[in-house]
C-alpha positions as CSV (number, residue, x, y, z in Angstrom):
1,M,156.1,96.0,161.6
2,P,156.3,98.8,158.8
3,D,157.1,96.8,156.4
4,K,153.4,94.9,156.3
5,F,151.8,97.5,155.3
6,W,151.9,98.8,151.4
7,N,150.1,101.6,149.8
8,C,148.9,101.2,146.1
9,D,147.7,104.2,144.4
10,E,146.7,105.4,140.7
11,M,147.6,109.1,140.0
12,C,147.3,111.7,137.0
13,L,150.4,113.2,136.1
14,S,150.8,116.8,134.2
15,Y,153.7,118.0,133.2
16,V,152.8,121.8,131.9
17,V,154.0,124.5,134.2
18,K,151.5,127.3,134.7
19,P,152.7,130.6,133.9
20,T,152.5,133.2,136.0
21,K,150.9,136.0,133.9
22,I,149.0,136.1,130.9
23,V,149.3,138.6,128.2
24,T,146.3,139.7,126.1
25,F,144.2,141.9,124.4
26,T,142.5,145.0,126.4
27,G,138.7,144.3,127.1
28,K,139.4,140.5,126.1
29,R,136.6,138.6,128.2
30,Y,138.2,135.0,129.0
31,N,142.1,134.4,129.5
32,Y,142.8,130.8,128.7
33,D,146.0,129.7,129.6
34,R,147.9,126.9,127.8
35,A,148.0,125.2,131.4
36,Y,143.9,125.0,131.1
37,V,144.4,123.3,128.0
38,D,147.1,121.2,128.2
39,R,145.4,119.8,131.8
40,R,143.4,117.1,129.9
41,E,146.8,115.3,128.3
42,S,148.1,113.9,131.4
43,R,150.0,110.8,132.4
44,T,149.1,107.9,134.4
45,L,151.4,106.6,137.3
46,M,150.4,103.2,139.1
47,G,152.7,102.9,142.2
48,C,152.9,100.9,145.4
49,I,154.8,102.0,148.3
50,C,155.4,100.5,151.7
51,A,155.6,102.2,155.2
52,N,159.1,101.7,155.6
53,G,160.2,103.7,152.5
54,S,160.6,100.6,150.0
55,W,159.0,100.2,146.9
56,I,158.0,98.4,143.6
57,S,158.9,99.4,140.5
58,P,155.8,102.0,138.7
59,M,153.7,101.4,135.7
60,I,153.3,104.6,133.8
61,I,151.1,105.3,131.3
62,F,151.1,107.7,128.4
63,K,148.4,108.4,125.6
64,G,148.7,107.2,122.1
65,V,148.9,104.6,119.9
66,R,152.2,104.5,118.3
67,W,155.1,103.4,120.5
68,N,157.9,105.9,120.7
69,D,161.2,104.3,122.4
70,A,162.1,107.6,123.5
71,L,159.0,107.5,126.3
72,K,161.3,105.2,128.1
73,T,164.7,106.7,128.6
74,N,165.7,108.1,131.9
75,F,163.0,105.6,133.6
76,L,163.4,102.8,136.3
77,P,164.7,99.9,135.1
78,D,162.0,97.6,136.4
79,A,159.4,100.3,135.5
80,Q,156.7,99.5,133.2
81,V,155.5,102.1,130.4
82,K,152.2,101.3,128.3
83,L,150.6,103.0,125.8
84,L,147.0,103.7,125.2
85,P,144.4,105.3,123.1
86,K,143.1,107.1,126.1
87,G,145.8,107.7,128.4
88,W,144.0,105.5,131.4
89,T,143.8,102.5,132.9
90,Y,141.3,99.6,132.4
91,S,140.3,96.3,134.1
92,E,142.7,94.4,132.5
93,L,146.0,96.6,132.7
94,F,144.8,97.0,136.4
95,L,145.5,93.2,136.8
96,E,148.2,92.8,134.9
97,W,149.7,95.3,137.0
98,F,148.1,93.3,140.0
99,L,149.6,90.1,138.8
100,F,153.5,92.2,138.6
101,L,152.7,93.4,142.2
102,L,152.2,89.7,143.5
103,E,154.7,88.4,141.8
104,Q,156.8,91.3,142.8
105,F,155.7,90.8,146.8
106,L,156.2,86.9,146.4
107,L,159.9,87.4,145.1
108,R,160.8,89.4,148.3
109,F,159.2,87.0,150.3
110,L,160.9,84.1,148.8
111,L,164.0,86.0,149.8
112,Y,163.1,87.1,152.9
113,S,162.1,82.9,153.9
114,S,165.1,81.7,152.2
115,W,167.2,84.3,154.4
116,I,166.1,83.4,157.4
117,H,166.2,79.5,157.0
118,M,170.2,80.2,156.5
119,P,172.6,78.8,159.3
120,H,173.4,82.3,160.7
121,R,169.3,82.6,161.5
122,S,170.2,82.2,165.4
123,I,170.8,86.2,164.6
124,L,167.6,87.4,164.7
125,R,166.5,85.5,168.1
């Protein structure tokens, strides 16, 4: 039964490590650190995971307008990598990702259905 429960979500990822100490002049009123400034430069991840632990390859959205092949290095083979001016999703992109999910669910369902209809289906009884 857990294979019927799926959770899809969108989240922002920030790769800035917040420093533990800030060095500044004595008497300076505000101490801004780099982590606070770079927090706006985030990546959006749209993922889908099942209650049984299986998952569907995510969509990762980077901020920018010029494609760089280095963005897709060390990613999962089926991961979708997109580049958008603002760096977050909008309705057309969500629809594209949702159709990708439906395609993946349909493929899994067809593979499962064809496996059940094979001659060894008596094992399931």
